[in-house]
C-alpha positions as CSV (number, residue, x, y, z in Angstrom):
1,M,284.2,228.6,83.9
2,D,282.4,225.2,84.8
3,T,284.1,221.9,84.5
4,R,282.2,221.2,81.4
5,K,283.4,224.1,79.7
6,W,286.6,223.9,80.7
7,Q,287.2,219.9,79.6
8,V,285.9,221.5,75.9
9,A,288.1,224.5,76.0
10,T,291.1,222.3,77.0
11,F,289.7,219.8,73.9
12,L,289.7,222.6,71.2
13,D,293.0,224.2,72.2
14,N,295.0,220.3,71.7
15,T,292.8,220.1,68.8
16,I,294.2,223.4,67.4
17,R,298.1,222.6,68.6
18,N,298.0,218.9,67.2
19,H,297.1,220.5,63.9
20,K,299.9,223.2,63.7
21,V,302.1,220.6,64.4
22,M,301.2,218.3,62.1
23,P,302.8,220.3,58.7
24,R,306.1,220.8,60.9
25,A,306.5,217.2,61.4
26,I,305.7,216.4,57.6
27,Q,308.2,219.2,56.7
28,E,310.7,217.0,59.0
29,D,310.0,213.7,56.9
30,G,310.9,215.5,53.9
31,S,309.9,212.7,51.7
32,F,307.7,214.2,49.3
33,E,306.8,211.8,45.8
34,D,306.5,213.2,42.3
35,G,305.6,216.7,44.3
36,V,301.9,215.3,45.6
37,S,302.2,212.8,47.5
38,L,303.0,213.5,51.1
39,S,304.1,211.1,53.9
40,V,301.4,210.9,56.8
41,P,303.0,211.8,60.3
42,N,302.9,209.2,63.3
43,V,300.4,210.2,66.1
44,Y,301.3,208.0,69.4
45,H,299.8,209.1,72.9
46,F,302.0,207.4,75.9
47,K,301.5,207.5,79.4
48,P,305.1,207.9,81.0
49,P,305.4,206.2,84.6
50,G,303.7,208.8,87.0
51,F,301.6,210.3,84.5
52,C,297.7,211.0,85.4
53,H,297.0,211.4,82.0
54,L,297.9,211.2,78.6
55,V,300.5,212.8,76.2
56,T,300.6,212.3,72.7
57,A,303.3,213.2,70.4
58,V,303.1,213.9,66.7
59,Y,306.8,211.7,65.0
60,P,307.9,212.1,61.3
61,N,307.3,208.9,60.0
62,V,311.0,208.0,60.0
63,D,312.8,205.5,62.0
64,D,313.0,205.3,65.9
65,D,316.4,205.8,65.8
66,H,316.4,208.9,63.6
67,L,314.4,210.6,66.7
68,V,316.7,209.9,69.1
69,P,317.6,213.9,69.9
70,F,314.3,214.4,69.5
71,R,312.8,212.6,72.1
72,L,315.5,213.5,74.6
73,E,314.2,216.8,73.8
74,L,310.5,215.6,75.1
75,H,312.4,213.8,78.0
76,K,313.5,217.1,79.2
77,R,310.4,219.1,79.0
78,L,308.7,216.4,80.6
79,L,310.8,216.0,83.3
80,L,311.0,212.4,82.3
81,P,314.3,209.9,83.1
82,Q,317.2,210.0,80.3
83,N,318.8,207.0,81.4
84,R,315.5,204.9,79.5
85,P,313.2,204.7,76.5
86,L,309.3,206.0,77.5
87,L,308.7,208.1,74.0
88,R,309.5,205.5,71.1
89,S,306.4,204.1,69.5
90,S,307.1,200.6,71.6
91,N,306.1,202.7,74.1
92,K,302.5,203.6,73.3
93,Y,299.8,203.1,74.9
94,L,297.6,200.1,74.3
95,F,294.2,200.9,74.9
96,N,291.3,198.3,75.5
97,N,291.2,197.5,71.9
98,E,294.7,197.1,70.8
99,Q,295.7,194.7,74.0
100,Q,295.9,191.1,74.8
101,Q,295.8,190.9,70.7
102,G,297.0,187.4,69.4
103,I,298.1,184.4,71.0
104,Y,300.7,185.3,73.5
105,L,298.9,186.7,77.2
106,T,300.4,190.1,77.8
107,N,301.3,190.4,82.2
108,P,299.5,187.7,82.7
109,H,300.9,187.6,86.8
110,A,298.5,191.3,87.0
111,G,295.9,190.7,89.5
112,L,297.3,187.9,91.6
113,T,296.7,188.2,95.1
114,G,297.4,185.8,98.1
115,G,299.1,185.9,101.5
116,F,303.2,187.3,101.7
117,C,305.8,187.5,104.0
118,G,307.5,190.4,103.9
119,T,308.9,193.0,101.2
120,V,307.0,192.1,97.0
121,A,308.9,193.3,94.1
122,V,307.5,192.6,90.6
123,I,308.8,193.5,86.8
124,D,308.7,196.8,86.4
125,G,306.8,197.2,82.5
126,T,305.3,195.1,80.3
127,Y,306.0,191.5,78.7
128,T,304.2,188.4,76.9
129,Y,304.2,185.4,77.7
130,H,306.0,182.5,76.2
131,H,305.6,179.3,76.7
132,Y,305.6,175.4,75.2
133,M,304.0,174.2,72.0
134,Q,303.5,177.9,70.9
135,D,304.5,179.2,67.3
136,N,304.0,176.0,66.1
137,V,306.6,174.5,67.6
138,N,306.6,171.5,70.0
139,D,309.2,172.0,72.5
140,D,307.7,170.1,75.0
141,G,310.5,168.4,77.3
142,W,313.3,171.1,76.1
143,G,312.2,174.4,75.0
144,C,311.7,175.6,78.6
145,A,314.7,178.3,78.5
146,Y,313.9,179.2,75.2
147,R,310.6,180.5,76.2
148,S,312.2,182.3,79.5
149,L,314.7,183.7,77.0
150,Q,311.8,184.7,74.5
151,T,310.4,186.2,77.7
152,I,312.0,188.3,78.5
153,V,313.1,189.6,75.1
154,S,309.8,190.7,74.7
155,W,310.4,192.7,78.3
156,F,312.8,195.2,76.4
157,R,310.8,195.4,73.4
158,H,307.7,196.3,75.3
159,Q,310.0,199.0,77.0
160,G,311.2,200.1,74.2
161,Y,315.1,199.4,74.6
162,T,314.7,197.3,71.4
163,S,312.8,197.1,68.3
164,N,314.0,193.4,67.1
165,P,311.6,190.8,67.4
166,V,311.3,187.9,69.5
167,P,314.2,185.3,68.4
168,S,313.0,181.9,67.2
169,H,314.6,178.8,68.4
170,R,316.0,178.6,65.3
171,E,317.4,182.2,65.5
172,I,318.4,181.2,68.9
173,Q,320.1,178.4,68.1
174,Q,321.6,180.3,65.7
175,A,322.9,182.7,67.7
176,L,325.1,180.2,69.5
177,V,326.4,178.8,66.3
178,D,327.7,182.5,65.6
179,L,328.9,182.7,68.6
180,Q,331.0,179.2,68.1
181,D,329.7,177.7,71.7
182,K,327.8,175.4,69.1
183,T,328.2,173.2,66.1
184,E,326.3,173.4,62.8
185,K,324.6,170.4,63.6
186,F,322.6,172.5,66.7
187,V,320.6,174.3,64.3
188,G,317.2,173.2,64.2
189,S,317.9,170.1,66.8
190,R,316.0,169.6,70.4
191,Q,319.0,170.0,72.4
192,W,317.7,172.9,75.6
193,I,320.0,175.4,76.5
194,G,320.4,176.7,80.0
195,S,321.3,180.2,81.9
196,F,325.0,180.6,80.2
197,E,323.5,180.4,76.8
198,V,320.3,182.9,77.5
199,S,323.4,185.1,79.0
200,M,324.8,184.7,75.8
201,C,321.9,185.1,73.2
202,L,320.9,188.6,75.3
203,E,324.1,189.8,74.5
204,H,324.5,189.0,70.9
205,L,320.9,190.0,70.2
206,L,320.1,192.8,72.4
207,G,324.1,193.5,73.6
208,V,322.3,193.4,77.4
209,T,324.8,192.2,80.2
210,S,323.6,190.1,83.1
211,K,324.4,188.7,86.1
212,I,324.7,185.0,86.4
213,M,324.4,183.1,90.4
214,F,324.8,180.0,91.1
215,V,323.3,177.9,94.2
216,N,323.4,174.0,94.4
217,S,319.9,173.3,95.0
218,G,316.4,175.0,95.7
219,A,316.5,175.1,98.8
220,E,319.5,177.3,98.9
221,M,317.5,180.4,96.9
222,R,316.5,181.6,100.1
223,S,320.4,182.6,100.3
224,K,319.6,184.9,97.2
225,G,316.4,186.5,98.2
226,R,317.8,189.7,98.6
227,D,319.9,189.8,95.1
228,L,315.7,189.6,93.8
229,L,314.6,191.9,95.6
230,H,317.1,194.3,94.7
231,H,317.1,193.0,91.3
232,F,312.9,194.2,91.0
233,Q,313.4,197.1,93.3
234,T,316.2,198.7,91.0
235,Q,316.0,196.6,87.8
236,G,312.3,195.3,87.2
237,T,313.5,192.7,84.5
238,P,311.9,189.1,83.9
239,V,314.9,186.4,85.4
240,M,315.4,183.0,84.1
241,I,316.1,180.7,86.7
242,G,317.2,177.2,85.6
243,G,318.4,173.2,87.0
244,G,319.5,170.8,84.7
245,V,317.4,170.6,81.9
246,L,314.4,172.7,83.5
247,A,313.9,176.4,83.7
248,H,312.0,179.3,84.7
249,T,310.6,182.6,84.8
250,I,311.1,184.6,87.9
251,L,308.4,187.5,87.4
252,G,309.0,188.9,91.5
253,V,309.8,187.5,94.5
254,D,307.9,187.9,98.3
255,F,311.6,188.5,100.7
256,N,311.2,188.4,104.5
257,D,313.7,190.2,105.6
258,Q,313.5,188.9,109.5
259,T,313.4,185.4,108.6
260,G,314.9,185.2,105.2
261,D,312.1,183.2,103.7
262,I,311.1,183.3,100.0
């Protein structure tokens, strides 16, 4: 069979298979209105790590949390790791016409090149870049850590670890009040936050624990190069770095094991 005939046969086979799956998805949903209307299943395409092709899944029109057993079974069948979500709706593959929509840039670091002095490791996955003056909020001079936290939360959303929305400045402030770290006057203020508050919000809003490392100056960051390299190689999340009233988001590290330079 030549390549073209094989492609046509494969397409027809997959189309027939998808049509057989649809009734089961509707039946599992179980939502009939007046015996007439049917709930339309959701069809998602995924490209798990290491796959050179897309995987299509048909889900009943129910909340993601109700699909955990079904997704776990898919992970087993596809030999995917079972310690991270890869087939949630938020993990769906984005085609070219679906990317870079809205005001937020997605993975703006991708494609950057330059001279490297050692081993390079960067974040693993997708995030949206949040920065000053977005969302009609004038946070110039005080909102850097808020934006770093928003960028980190976006990473957890894109990887499917949470469906919670990226919190606004006010929601971040309210979370700190709820945790009794700040007073009610803090909500709606222009007060900056630091690494400790970011850590508290991550645990409160997402249930994510974090580690805080201390350095006395920027020059001492060299001593944390190995730790940062290990983090990006094993965890892959963005890292918030703060000092005084300033904060940044680290997306990767270039570490020289021989010289200690980063």
